[in-house]
C-alpha positions as CSV (number, residue, x, y, z in Angstrom):
1,M,61.4,73.8,154.1
2,A,58.6,73.8,151.5
3,S,55.1,72.8,152.6
4,L,53.8,69.5,151.3
5,V,50.3,70.7,151.4
6,P,49.3,72.5,148.2
7,S,47.7,75.9,148.5
8,P,43.9,75.9,148.0
9,R,43.0,76.0,144.4
10,A,39.4,77.2,144.9
11,S,40.4,80.7,145.9
12,S,42.6,81.0,142.8
13,E,39.7,79.8,140.6
14,S,37.4,82.2,142.4
15,D,39.8,85.1,141.9
16,D,40.1,84.2,138.2
17,R,36.3,84.1,137.9
18,A,35.8,87.4,139.6
19,Q,38.5,89.0,137.5
20,W,37.1,87.7,134.3
21,Y,33.7,89.2,135.0
22,A,35.2,92.6,136.0
23,R,37.6,92.7,133.0
24,E,35.5,91.3,130.2
25,L,32.0,92.6,131.2
26,D,32.6,95.3,133.8
27,W,30.2,93.5,136.2
28,A,30.5,93.9,139.9
29,T,31.2,90.7,142.0
30,A,31.2,89.9,145.7
31,G,32.6,87.0,147.7
32,T,35.0,84.3,146.7
33,S,33.5,80.9,147.3
34,P,31.2,81.2,145.4
35,V,31.7,84.3,143.5
36,R,28.4,86.2,143.2
37,L,27.3,88.7,140.5
38,L,25.5,91.7,141.9
39,T,22.1,92.5,140.4
40,G,20.6,95.9,140.0
41,L,23.7,97.5,138.6
42,R,24.2,96.3,135.1
43,F,21.3,93.8,134.9
44,D,18.4,92.4,136.9
45,V,17.4,88.7,136.9
46,L,14.2,86.8,136.4
47,E,14.4,83.5,138.2
48,L,12.2,80.5,137.7
49,P,12.4,76.7,137.8
50,A,14.7,75.3,135.1
51,A,12.1,73.0,133.5
52,V,9.7,75.9,133.2
53,G,12.5,78.2,132.0
54,H,13.3,75.8,129.1
55,A,9.6,75.9,128.0
56,A,9.6,79.7,128.2
57,L,12.8,79.9,126.1
58,R,11.2,77.8,123.4
59,R,8.3,80.3,123.3
60,V,10.4,83.5,123.0
61,G,13.4,82.3,121.1
62,R,16.0,85.0,121.6
63,T,16.8,86.4,125.0
64,G,19.7,88.0,126.8
65,P,22.1,85.8,128.7
66,V,20.6,82.9,130.5
67,A,22.3,81.0,133.4
68,L,21.4,77.7,135.0
69,G,22.2,77.0,138.7
70,G,20.9,73.8,140.2
71,Q,17.2,73.5,139.4
72,R,16.8,77.3,138.8
73,M,17.1,79.3,135.6
74,R,18.1,82.9,135.6
75,L,17.3,85.2,132.7
76,L,19.3,88.4,132.7
77,V,17.1,91.5,131.9
78,A,17.8,95.2,131.8
79,A,18.6,96.9,135.1
80,G,15.4,98.2,136.7
81,S,13.3,95.4,135.4
82,A,12.8,93.8,138.8
83,D,10.9,96.9,139.9
84,E,8.7,96.5,136.8
85,L,7.7,92.8,137.4
86,P,4.8,93.3,139.8
87,G,3.2,95.9,137.6
88,L,3.8,93.8,134.4
89,L,2.2,90.8,136.0
90,D,-0.8,92.8,137.0
91,W,-1.1,94.4,133.6
92,L,-0.8,90.9,131.9
93,E,-3.5,89.7,134.3
94,W,-1.2,87.4,136.2
95,G,-1.4,89.5,139.4
96,G,-2.7,87.5,142.4
97,I,-1.8,84.1,140.9
98,A,0.9,82.2,142.7
99,L,3.7,81.8,140.2
100,D,7.2,80.4,140.9
101,L,8.7,83.5,139.2
102,S,10.7,86.2,140.9
103,A,13.0,89.0,140.1
104,L,16.3,90.1,141.6
105,G,17.3,93.8,141.4
106,V,19.2,96.2,143.5
107,G,20.8,94.5,146.5
108,G,20.4,91.0,145.1
109,H,23.0,88.6,143.6
110,I,23.3,85.3,141.8
111,T,26.1,82.8,141.8
112,A,28.5,83.6,139.0
113,P,28.4,81.0,136.3
114,V,31.6,79.5,135.0
115,P,32.9,81.9,132.3
116,P,32.4,80.7,128.8
117,G,35.1,78.2,127.9
118,G,35.9,77.6,131.6
119,A,36.3,74.2,133.2
120,L,33.1,73.0,134.8
121,G,33.2,72.3,138.6
122,S,31.0,70.0,140.6
123,P,27.5,69.0,139.6
124,G,25.1,71.9,140.2
125,T,27.7,74.5,139.4
126,A,26.2,77.5,137.8
127,V,26.7,77.6,134.0
128,W,25.7,79.8,131.1
129,L,23.1,78.3,128.8
130,R,23.3,81.5,126.7
131,P,26.5,83.2,127.6
132,P,26.9,87.0,127.6
133,G,28.5,88.5,124.6
134,S,31.1,91.3,124.7
135,R,31.0,94.2,127.0
136,Q,29.7,96.4,124.2
137,E,26.8,94.2,123.2
138,V,25.6,92.5,126.4
139,E,23.6,95.4,127.8
140,T,21.9,96.1,124.5
141,S,20.8,92.4,124.3
142,L,19.0,92.5,127.7
143,P,15.2,92.4,127.5
144,A,13.6,95.7,128.6
145,V,10.2,97.3,128.5
146,G,9.7,98.1,124.8
147,G,10.5,101.7,123.8
148,L,12.0,102.5,127.2
149,G,15.1,100.4,127.5
150,N,15.4,98.0,124.5
151,R,18.3,99.6,122.7
152,G,18.1,97.8,119.4
153,G,19.3,94.4,120.5
154,D,17.9,91.1,119.3
155,A,16.3,90.2,122.6
156,P,12.5,90.3,123.0
157,D,11.0,93.0,125.1
158,L,10.5,92.4,128.8
159,V,6.7,92.2,128.5
160,R,6.8,89.2,126.1
161,L,9.5,87.5,128.2
162,V,7.5,87.9,131.4
163,D,4.3,86.8,129.8
164,A,5.9,83.6,128.4
165,A,7.6,82.9,131.8
166,A,4.3,83.5,133.7
167,T,2.4,81.3,131.3
168,E,4.8,78.4,131.6
169,C,4.9,78.8,135.4
170,H,1.1,78.6,135.5
171,R,1.1,75.5,133.2
172,A,3.5,73.8,135.5
173,R,1.4,74.6,138.5
174,L,-1.7,73.2,136.8
175,A,0.1,70.1,135.7
176,H,1.3,69.5,139.2
177,A,-2.2,70.0,140.6
178,R,-3.7,67.6,138.0
179,T,-1.1,65.0,138.9
180,R,-1.9,65.3,142.6
181,L,-5.6,65.0,141.9
182,W,-5.2,61.8,140.0
183,T,-2.7,60.2,142.4
184,H,-4.7,61.1,145.5
185,R,-8.2,60.2,144.2
186,P,-9.7,57.4,146.2
187,T,-10.0,54.3,144.0
188,G,-13.5,53.2,143.0
189,Q,-15.0,56.7,143.7
190,P,-16.4,58.2,140.6
191,F,-16.0,61.9,139.9
192,A,-19.2,64.0,140.4
193,F,-20.3,66.0,137.4
194,S,-22.9,68.7,137.5
């Protein structure tokens, strides 16, 4: 007698998603629900708030692939870039400033976005804002430190991308602080100027 309960569809969709990444891009995956892309092998990831990321993208124009998952934006960069981030921030004089900017490298992962042309799932499902190209072109399009890893792609170098992201993270932090100042200022109390 046949079962009246259909088999779970999520595992089939997850299997299809994992197979697409392995077949089309040769990217390593882990897990099934959700499928995760492993960082540090073919690419690293710069992660920042989505609103800040949109502002940074307007500043730099072309980038490598960009994913959106919930309220976080993930910019794919050349493998090894996560190790470069602290030194780049120091060199760009952003060291010591609290920024909502992080990097995922070896041992990290991100939720695999729906492959280009795939059916969207529930709200908050990871999606590509700028999908990866073919296997042959994707790694050459990843931002890298100029002269060391940028292999002739159209992406900006990693220094320019990190500087734009750090600038926008700092602007968002200042705007948040300014809003808090104005909303928490006691009424009728003038500002003191010196």
